[in-house]
N, C-alpha and C positions, 0 to 999 in steps of 0.2 A: 354567752357566757363560756362556751367551750374555747372560743378564741382567747378570751382573757385568761382562762385557767391554763391553757397551753402555753401562751407566749409572754404573759405578764411577768412571771419570775424571771425569765430570760431577759426581758426588756429592763427590769430593775437592775440587773447586773450589768447590762450594756450601759445604762445611765452612770452607774457607779464607776465603771472602768473609763469613762470619758471625763471624770471630774474629780478622782480621788487624789491625783498627784499633788494638788495644791497643799493639801493637809500634811502630807508626809515629805514634802519637798526637801526640807533641810536634812533629815536623816538619809533619804535616798541619795541626795547629792554627796554627802559626806561618805556614805558607804561605798558608792560606785565611783567616787573620785571624779565628779563632774561639776560644772558650773552652770549658770543660767542659760547659756546657749545650747548646751547639751540637754539640759532639762526641758527646754522648749522643744527639741527635736524628739526627745523621748516621748512627750505627750503628742507630737505631731505624728509619730509613727502609727499610733492607733488610728488617727483620722485619715492618714494617707492610705493605709491598707483598706480601711472601711470604704473610702471613696472610690478607689480603683476597683473595688469588688462590685460596685453597684451596677455596672453595665452587664457583666455576665450574670449577676443575681437577678436583674430585671428579665433578661431572656429566660433564665431557669424558671422563674415564677410563672410566666406565660406559657412555657412550653413543658416544663416538667412538674410544676406544682410546688407549693410551699413545703410539703412534708419532706421530701427528699433534700430539698434545698437547705432547709434548716438543720436537719440531722447531720449532713456531711460537714457543713462549715462550722457548726458548734462544737463538733468532735475536735476539729482543728484548733478552735479557740480554747478549748479545755487544756490542750497540751501547752498552748502559749501562756495560759494563766499560771500553770505550775512552773514553767520556764522563767517567767518574770519574778516570781516568788524566790527563786533560787539564783538569780542573776548575780554575777560577781563583777561585771563591768558594764560599760555603756552599750557595748555591742549586743551582748546577750539580753540585756534589759530592753534594748530597742527591738530585737527580733521577737521577744516575748510579747511586747505591746502590739507589734504589727500582727502577730498571729491572733492575739485576742481581738483586734479590730476586725480581722477576717471573719472570725467566729461570730462577732456581733452584727455583721453587715446585713444579713437577711431578716433579723428579728422584727424590727419596727416595720420594715416594708412588707413582710409576710402578713403581719396584723392588718396593715392598711390595704393590702391586696384582698384579703378575705373580707374586710369591711366593704370595699368597693364592689366586690362580686356577689355578696350575699345580703347586703343591707341596702335600704333606700337611699338614694344620693342625698336627700336632705338631712339624712342623719350622719353623713359621713364626717363632717367637721366636728359635730358633737362627740361622736364615738372616739375620733382620734384625739381630741383634747382630753377626754376622760382617760384614755389609755396613757397619754403622755403625763398627765397629772398623777396618775397612780404610779407609773413607772418612775417618776421623779422621787419617789421613796429612795431610790438608789443614790440620789444627791444627798439625802439625810444620812444614809448609811456612810457615805464618803466624807462625812463632816465630823461632828464631835465624836460619835462612836468610833470611827476609824482612829481619830487623834487619840482618844483614851486607850484604845486597844494597842496602838502602836507604842504609846509611852509605857504601858505596863508590860506588855509581852514582846514588843520589838515589831518593826514593820514586816519583816519576813514571815513570822508565824501568822501575823494578821492576814497577809496576802495569800498564804497557803490555805487558810480557811475560806477565803473568797473563791480560791480556785476549785475547791471541793464543792462549793455552792454552784459554781458555773457547771461543772460536770453533772451535778444533780438536775439542774434546770434543762440541760441538753438532753438528758434521758427522758425528762418529763414531756418536753416539747416533741420528741421524736415519737412518744407513745400516743400523744393526744391530737396533734395537728392532723387535719383531714384536708384533702384537696377539693376545691369546689369544681363544678362542671366547667369545662373549657369553653372559651368564646367560640362563636361559630367561625369555621374556616372561611365561609363566604364573606365574613367581615374584614378579612385580611389576616387571618391567623398564620398564613403562609409566610409572612414577613420574618426574615431572620434577624439576627442581632443587628448588623450594620444597616440594613434596610429599614428596620424599626427606628434605629436612632436617627437616620436621615429624615424619616417621617416626622419625628419629634422636633428635630432642629428646624424643620420648615414651618412649625407653628409660631407665627410671628409675635404674638403677645408674650410668649415665653422670653423673648430677648429683653422686653422691658421688665419682666419679673426677675431676670437673671441677677442684676447686681444686688438687689436687697436680699435675694436668696443666699448669695454668696457671703455677705457681710452680717446679716441680721443675726442669725443664730451663732455665727462663728464667734462674734465679740463677746456675747453673753457667756457662751460655753468656756471661752478662753479666760475670761475674768474669774468665773466660778471654778473652773477646773485647774487653773494654773497659778494665778497671781493674787487672788484675794487674801489668802493667808500670808504669803510674803509681804504684801503691802501692810497688813495690819501688824505684822511682827517687826518689820524693818523701819516703817514710818512711825507707827504708833507704840511700838515697844511691847506688844502683846506676846504672851507665851503661846506655846503650840495649842494648848487646850482652849484658851480664850479666842485665839484666831479660828480655831475650829468651830467655836460657837457662832462667830460672825459668819462663817461659811454656811452653817446651819440655818441662820436667819435668812440668807439670801436663797438657799435651797427651798425653804418653806414658802417664800413669796414667789418663787417660780412655779410651785405647785398650785399656789392660790391663783396665780396668773393664768396658768394653763386652764383651770376650771372656769375662771371668769371669762376668758376668751371663748371658751366652748359654749358656755351658756349664752353669752352675747350673740354669738354667731348663729346659734340654733334660733334665738328669739327673733333676730333681725333678718336672718337669711342673707346677710352680707358679710363677706370677709375683708374686702379691700379696705373700708375705712378703718376697721380695727387694726389691720397691719400698718396702714399709713400713720395714723396718729399714735398708735403705740410706739412705733420706731422713732418718730419725731420726739416724743416724750423721753425715750431712752437716751437719744442724743443729747438733749438738754440736760439730763441728769449727769452725763459724762462731763459736760462743760462745767457743771457745778462741782463735780468731783475734782476736776483739774484745778479749779480755782480755790476751793475751800477744803478739799479732802484732807489736807495735812494739818488743818488748824486745830481740830478737835475730834475726840472719838465719835461722839454721838452723830454729828452730820455725816461723817463717812459711812457709818453703819446704816443710817437711814437712806442714804443715797444708793448704797449697794442693794439694800432691800427693794427700793423703788426700781432699780435696773432689773432686778429679777422678775419683779411683777409685770413691768411694762414692756420688757424686752423679749419675753418668751412667746413670740408670735409665730413659732415653728408650725403648730398644728393648723392655724387658721390660714396661714400662707400656703400650706400644703393643700388645703381645702380649696383655695382659690385656683391654684395650678390645676387641681384635678378636673376642673370644669372644662379644660381645654383638650383633654385627651379622649380619643375614641376608645370604645370598650376593648378592642383587641390589643391596644397599646397600653393598657392599665398599669401592668407591671413595669414594663419598660419605661413608661412616662414618669410614674412616681419615683422610680429609682434613679432616673436622670436628674430629676429635682433634688432628690435626696443627695446625689453625688455633689451638686452644687453647694448644698448646706454643709456637707462633711468636708469637701475639698477646701471650702472657705474656712472652715474651722482648723484644718491642718496647716494652711498658709498663716492663719492668725497666730496659732500656737507657736509654730516654728519662727515666724517673723517677729513676734513680740519678744522672744528670747533673744534673737540677734539684736533687736532694737534696744532692749534693756542692757545687754552687754556692751553695745557700742556706746551708749550714753554714759555708762560708768567709766568706760576707758577714756572717753573725752573729759573726765573729771567732774562731771555733774554729780550732786548728791543725790540720796535715794529719793527724797521727796520731789525734787525737780525731775528725775527720771520718770517716776510714776505719773507726774502731773503731764509731762510731754506725751507719755503713752495714752493717757485719758483724752487728751486733746485730739490725738490721731483717731482714737476710737469714735469720738463724736463725729469727726468729719467723714469717717467711713460708713456712718449710719445715715447722716443727714443728706449727703449727695445722692446716695442710691434711693432714699426716700423721695427726692425730687424726681427721680426718673420713673419710680414706680407710680407716682401720681398720674402719669400718662397712660398707664396700663388700663385696658378695657376691663369693666367689672365682670362682664360675662361674654361668652364667645358670640360673635355675630353669625346667625344662621342665615344660610341662603334661602 
């Protein structure tokens, strides 16, 4: 409970900041004078900073502990949150988002680190899923409530309130987080940052895990965080509030999916089948969205809801990867995997912005542009799923 009390408010805000741009995309683009390409990079800046921070964060968790790691980085993130809320152009907005990404970078990993070091291994996947499910409240805050607040008060005052919340969460985490006992030095605690990373890279099953880790979370996060509201407004003619409602529906199904995956993983003791078939179903939903998504409102909304429920395999995939890490590399191992999650999201956010801009410049209409994007997302899920099918379910012990 202490882990949840200390880090869950911060994680709710971390989820909010990776998903809110979709809902206020149009006023932000108008106010900062940017287009889809720059919006994509604005969202990617959070993920790039978050991803690059994972390697030093993993070392810091193993060697310094989560308390100091969280306190320092969240202080930096608080400054970034206030900077973004007052940004006047793409440069200051991007810097603010990058600083927020840095501030959010240790939150989830610190919780997982504490779960791994203080709880039974069999409970790791379940606790992770519950933490993610509750943290996904941030997805809800970044949907209809943010759309309504931005329409009534403006996006800047709304983001200033969120910046104040981030600062409060930073102070709470610094006060409550406690470091667990360190792993035994005899187990290899002497390994530094680079040597520890080399040991992780040498774990062969992770190479088969890597493709689905890079694309699985990235695509769901990009759709929810960047393009669901523009799709519903530009293709289906929804206003900002109604588009926010659709984003809320997807956010709710992501929460439901996180809890369902966690419960199924705890009951079955197996992560791989859940990740594999969940990813396949998500890819099929994107194919359906590419074919029929522009025809009527209801099928599009239902498909986005299904993508949120089936595609949010983040926690159980992390639990699968966790099985292959020795204890002294817990922090570095999990942050290495999280780097792949977040780096993939950075590439998907930035790349999708370039993709949409290029399609529009080529003369395609909005519906065709999004249809092509959804075809690409389907392929980017189904091909890695085929590779992941070859991954061993558990490490082979000598």
